[in-house]
N, C-alpha and C positions, 0 to 999 in steps of 0.2 A: 719418734721423729724419723723422717725419711733420711737416707744416707746423704751426706754432704760430699759430693764428688770433687769439689774444688773450693777454694776461698771465694771465687766469683759466684759459684752456685749458692754458697751460704749467704753471701751478701745480697744477691737477688732475692733469695727466699725470705730472708729477714726483712728486707725492704718491702716486699709485697704482703707480708703477714699482717692481718688485721687484728688478730688476737694478741693483746699486748704482752701477756705472760709468755706466749710462744715467741714473739718478736724479741723480747729481751733474752730468753733462753737461747735462741738460735744465735744471737749476737755474741753472747758470752761464751758459748761452746765453741763457736767458730774462732773467736779470738784466742782461746786456750789452745785449740788444735793447731792454729796457724803458728803460735809461739813455739809449739813443740815440733813444728815442721811435719805435722801429720796430715797436711793438706797440700795439694799442688795449688799453684796460683790459678790456673785455668784448666778446663777440661773440654773435650770436643763437643759435648752436648750442652754446654753452658747456654742459658737463655739471656736475652737482653733485659736490662733493668726496666721496671715499669716507669711510665711517665709520672705517676703519682704513687706515694707510699700507701700501703694498706692501713686502714683506719677503722676503728669501731664506729657504731652508729652515733655515739656520743663521745665528745661534746659537739654541740651545735657550733658550726663555724660562721662567724659574723665579721663584718668590717671592723678594723681596730677601733674606730671612733664609737662603735656601739657598745664597747666594754666599759662598765662603770668603774670609776676610781673610788676606792674605799680606804678608810683609815686603818692603819696597822694597830691602832689602839683597841680595836674591837675584834672579837673572834671571827666574825664574818669577813673582816678585812684581811686578817691573816690567812684564812682559808682561801680567799680570792688570790692573794699573792702566791701562796704555795701552788695553787692550781695553775696559775699563769706560768710559774717557773717549771712545773712538771710538763706543761705543754711545750715549752721551749726545749726542755731536755729530750722529750720524745722526738721532736723535729731534729734535734742534734744527732740522735741515734741514726735516723734515716739519712741525714746529710753525710754522715761518716760512711755508712754502708754504701751510699750512692757513689761516693768518690772512688771507693774500692771497685764496685761493680762496673761503673761506667768507663773507667780509665784503665782497667786491668789489661787490656790488649795493647797498650802503649809500651814502648821500650823505656821502662822506669826501673831503677834499682829496687830490689825486694824490700829494702829498709823503708821505702815509702809506705808499703803496705803494712809493715810492722807498726809503723807510727800510727797509721789511720785505724788499724784494728784496735790498737790500744785506746785511741780516742773513742771509738765506738763502744768498747767495753766500759770505759769510764762513764759515758753518757747513759748507758743502760743501768749502771750502778746508781748514778744520780737520780734517774727517773724512779728507780725502785725506792730510794730513800724518801723522795718527796711524796710518792704515792702512799707509802706506808705512813708518813706523817699526816697526810690527809685522813687516813683511816683512824689515827689516834684522836683526831679532832672531830670525828663523827661525819666525815665527808669522804668522797671518792672522786677520782679523776673522771671527768665527764659530767659532773653535777652542774658545772657552770659553762657558759659559752666561751669560745676561744677564737682567735683569728688565724687566718691561713697565710699571712704575709711571709712567714719564714720560708715556706717551700718555694716561693717565687724566686728566691736566690738560686735554687737548684734548676728551676726551669730556664731561667735566663742564661745560665752558664753551662748547660749540659753538653755543649760542644767545645768547651774551652777550659782545659784544666787550670791554666794559669789564672784566668778570670775567676774560676771557682775558688782558688786559694786566696785571691785578693778579697773576695766578698765574704766568704763564710768565716774562716778563722780570723782574718785581719780586719774585718769590719764588724760582723755580727758577734763573734765571740770576744773580740777585743772590747766591745761595749760592756760585756759582763765584768771585765776588769775595772771599768769605770764605776759601775753602779752597785756591784755586789757588796763591797765593804760597807757602804752606807746603809744598805738594806739590813745587813747583819747587825749593825749598830742600832738601828731603829727597833729591830726585833728584840734585842737585849733590853732596850729601854722599856719595851712593852712587856717584859718579863718572860719572853719566849726563848729561853736559852737553847732548847732542843732544836728548833728550826734554825736559829742563828748558827748552831754548830754544823748543821747540814750545809748551810751557805758557806761556812769556812772551808769545808771539804771541796765544794764546787769551785770556790775561788782559787784554791791551791791547784786544782787540776786544770782550771782554765788557763793559768799561766803556762802550763806545759802545752796545752792545745794551741795557744797563740804562737808559742815558740816553734811548734811543729809546722804550723802554717808559714811562719816567717822563714824558717830554714828552707822549706821546699819552694817557696815563692822565689827566694833569692837564687836557689839552685837553677830553676828553670829560666829565670831571667839571665843569669850568667851563661847558661848553655846557648841561649839565643842571642847573646851580645847586647842585651837591653839593660838600661840603668834601672835598678829595682824600684827606687822611690818614684821616679818619673812614670814608669810603667804602671805602678800601683795607682797613682792618681788618675791616669788616663782610663784604666779599667774601671775604677770606681765611678768616674763620671759617666761612663758608658753603660754600666750594668747595675749600678745601685740606685734604687728608686727612692730611698729615704734620705735622711740628712745625717752627715757625720758631725755630730754635735758635742760640744763640751758640756761639762768639765771632763777633762781627760786625766786618767791616772797615768801620768807620764812615766813615773818610776816603774810601775809594773809593766807597762807597755815596752819601755826600753829594755828592761831585764829580759823580756821575751823576744827581743830583736826587732821590735816595731818602734823605731825612733820617731821623734816629732817631725823629722824631714818628710816622712811618708804622708802624714795626715793633717798637719797644721793648716796648710793652705786650702784644704777642702772645707774648712769651717770658717765662717765669717766672724765668729765671736768666740775664739778659742780662749779658754781659761784653764790653766793647769792647777793641780792640787797635789 
């Protein structure tokens, strides 16, 4: 592996890497070295992050509506779910690396980068768990098509850190708090305890990731004198192209610092559980 001159160098390199083993390795090594303060944040020769992350030739990327829905009661259905979750986690690695690489030049406390490299490290670990689970079931990442909608959030917010925080951790990752417990429950009902256990790990870590997003979103709103919940709603309406839809896991969201005041009015049919 080439020398990592700075955390930003590492994030840019991991982001652009198309070999997924190397992408995960760069991410995890950089996170460990940053925790040990064995890397500077920036270096004079740092390059800019790419507009798109490095990807292997497979999976084929298709519109979301082209993806088939399958029952978790079948092996094919469980493989499709795990593949979809692995694709989400791969995008989550790149989203975390991008927030580090793209905004490293701003005047931000170093603890911001501590938090986001921990997120990147977690996402790389999650991807590895899901990828290995696919192997257990006789499949591999890339066997099925996937959609490219998640990276749209990075494209739309590449010039606005506060918008990035609103959309990625506080909309996209918060959605995981809503749906992951139900998926784990369904997998257990189907007899797939091993995959359900992986989802338990992801759910536990997602709470921390949403909390990181909420903490820094509130920090930057306070620094600019803006009301956090009002600013969140305005940014979601501007930058998010999907629907903020119920049911919401209000308890887990609130524990992470994302109270109903932030998101309730964005949904026309809110139902808590």
